[in-house]
C-alpha positions, 0 to 999 in steps of 0.5 A, spaced: 644 532 671 638 536 674 634 542 672 637 546 665 643 543 662 646 547 657 651 543 653 653 536 651 659 533 647 656 530 642 661 524 639 661 522 632 662 515 633 655 512 635 653 504 636 646 505 632 641 499 634 637 496 629 631 500 630 635 506 630 638 504 623 631 502 620 628 509 622 634 513 619 634 509 613 626 510 612 628 518 613 633 518 608 629 514 603 624 520 604 629 525 603 632 522 597 625 521 594 623 529 595 617 528 599 613 534 601 617 537 607 612 537 612 611 530 611 618 528 612 619 533 618 613 529 621 616 523 620 623 525 623 619 527 629 615 521 630 622 517 629 625 522 634 619 520 639 620 513 638 627 512 639 628 516 645 621 514 648 618 520 648 611 521 647 611 527 642 616 531 638 617 537 634 621 541 629 621 548 630 624 553 625 626 560 624 624 563 617 631 566 616 637 568 619 634 575 620 628 572 623 627 572 631 620 568 631 620 560 631 614 556 628 613 549 628 614 546 621 613 538 623 611 534 629 608 528 632 604 527 638 602 534 639 595 537 639 593 542 633 592 547 639 599 546 641 602 548 634 597 554 634 599 556 640 606 556 639 605 559 631 600 564 632 598 566 640 605 566 643 611 564 638 618 562 641 623 567 640 631 566 639 634 566 646 628 565 650 625 558 653 629 552 651 628 552 644 630 559 643 636 558 647 638 552 643 638 556 637 642 562 640 647 557 643 648 552 638 648 547 643 642 542 646 638 544 652 635 539 656 629 540 662 628 535 667 622 538 670 618 543 666 614 545 673 621 546 677 624 550 671 623 558 672 625 559 664 619 555 662 614 559 666 611 562 660 609 555 657 608 551 664 600 551 663 601 549 656 605 543 658 600 541 663 595 541 658 599 537 653 601 532 659 609 533 658 614 534 664 621 534 661 623 537 654 630 537 650 631 541 645 637 540 640 639 545 634 638 544 627 644 546 623 645 548 616 651 552 616 647 556 621 642 554 626 636 554 623 631 551 628 631 545 633 628 538 634 624 538 641 622 531 644 617 531 650 616 526 655 610 525 660 614 524 666 620 528 669 627 525 668 634 526 666 636 526 658 642 521 657 648 522 652 644 517 648 638 521 647 642 527 645 646 523 640 640 520 637 636 526 636 643 530 634 643 525 628 636 526 626 636 533 627 642 533 622 637 529 617 632 534 618 637 539 616 638 535 610 631 534 608 630 542 609 636 543 604 633 538 599 626 541 599 628 548 598 633 546 592 627 542 589 622 547 591 627 553 588 628 549 581 620 547 580 618 555 581 624 557 576 622 552 571 614 553 572 615 561 572 620 561 566 615 556 562 609 560 564 613 566 560 615 562 554 608 560 553 605 567 553 611 569 548 609 563 544 602 564 544 603 572 542 608 570 537 602 565 534 597 571 535 601 576 531 603 571 526 596 569 524 594 577 524 600 578 519 598 573 514 591 575 514 593 582 513 598 580 507 592 576 504 588 582 504 593 586 501 595 581 496 587 581 494 587 588 493 583 589 499 587 595 502 581 598 506 580 592 509 587 591 511 587 598 514 581 596 518 584 590 521 590 594 523 587 599 526 582 594 530 588 590 532 592 597 534 586 599 538 585 593 542 592 592 544 593 599 546 587 599 550 589 592 554 596 595 555 594 602 557 589 598 562 594 594 565 600 598 565 596 604 568 595 600 574 601 595 575 608 598 575 612 592 575 614 591 568 614 583 568 608 582 571 604 587 567 607 584 560 605 577 563 598 579 564 597 583 557 599 576 554 595 572 558 589 576 556 590 576 549 591 568 549 584 568 553 581 572 548 583 567 542 579 562 546 573 567 547 574 568 554 574 575 558 580 575 562 580 582 565 584 586 570 579 589 576 579 597 576 581 597 583 588 594 582 594 598 584 601 595 584 607 600 585 612 595 588 612 588 589 613 586 597 621 585 598 621 578 599 617 577 592 621 576 586 618 578 579 618 570 578 615 569 584 609 574 582 608 570 575 608 563 579 602 566 583 598 570 578 600 565 572 598 559 576 592 562 579 590 565 572 591 558 568 587 554 573 581 559 572 581 560 565 581 552 565 575 552 569 571 557 565 573 554 558 567 549 558 562 554 561 556 558 557 559 564 554 556 569 559 560 565 564 567 565 561 570 570 565 576 571 569 578 577 573 585 579 576 585 584 582 592 586 585 592 591 590 598 594 594 595 596 601 599 599 607 602 592 610 599 588 605 599 586 598 594 581 595 593 577 588 586 575 587 584 571 581 576 570 581 573 565 575 565 564 574 566 556 573 563 550 576 567 552 583 570 546 587 567 543 593 569 546 600 572 539 602 576 539 596 579 546 597 585 544 601 587 538 596 587 543 591 594 545 594 597 539 595 602 536 590 600 531 585 593 533 587 588 536 581 581 537 580 582 536 573 584 529 569 591 529 566 593 534 570 599 534 575 597 539 580 604 542 581 601 549 579 597 550 585 602 547 590 608 552 587 603 557 589 602 554 596 610 554 596 611 561 594 606 563 600 609 559 605 616 561 603 614 569 603 610 569 609 604 569 605 597 567 606 592 563 601 584 564 602 579 561 598 572 563 597 566 561 594 563 568 591 555 569 590 554 568 582 558 561 582 565 560 581 571 560 585 576 566 588 583 565 590 587 570 594 594 570 596 596 575 600 603 577 602 606 582 608 609 588 605 
């Protein structure tokens, strides 16, 4: 076998070594435990590199069946520059290069020497910088082909049938890990989004109940004028808040949620307001109502908690939602104590929180929605203190 090999017959019956079994058992445990997907995929890449005597490995995925571009989702032994180059500067496309062909054909593609294979010319300089000479790309299947598992060696040479069998088995585990992670992620997001909505509804019910009791008490005492003033005040405050939000946010679910959250914050003497520059007619097509509530709700909750113990003048949270050509952004800014720059990244990791007694799952779900919907998260430290978090999605 020399140059490019496009198809292998992969047998189901394999004689696994103790090393292979140990690696597969460790990966299976990571999948069953529901570890972070990137960590699990990195573990699979590491096992792949070790089991086929490669210097590096990577799992490269397409975002959906309709997407033509591919992105590195987990790797071992590859430089950050390599990942950045493939994900940002020169993305791999389905049908092009060994990875793209493996996805298009649904079969492994191997290159014995990247310096002698014309199809690899666009990535040849990168391969020289990364010090690898041979490459194999094995498809990941989950109903359809969703990506590839690549292994890279520093020397030229053929890839054996055993290499293909081992990598195909690991690719199957990667596909299972991805499916499991997506199912868990969907469940967490749905539960979180529904919990946010239920919390708001309960708080509104409690607020209205308190006001009704106050009005009833005034009427029972014959204080009719006072009761009328309270009713007028409640009505004016509600209509002012409702009109401010619905006049700018046309999505009914998100508008109603913001009205409820503002009322809840007011009960804690916190000003939660919608920036006057906000405008939203339609959510991006990939973003559901529940996704939007998950993003905005968790950012708002974090911001409200951040300002709860601040002096009154800093007990403020602003929400800005802007729909622009090609992009929709959700920005929540607070005037709290802020977060140290070196703690920002940890905020969005699972089970990490800057607050004692918190699971940290909320911001992890925000990050999850951003990844799944091709969004981006930006964290700023504005003048005047506090923190500003913006999540943007392509429209």
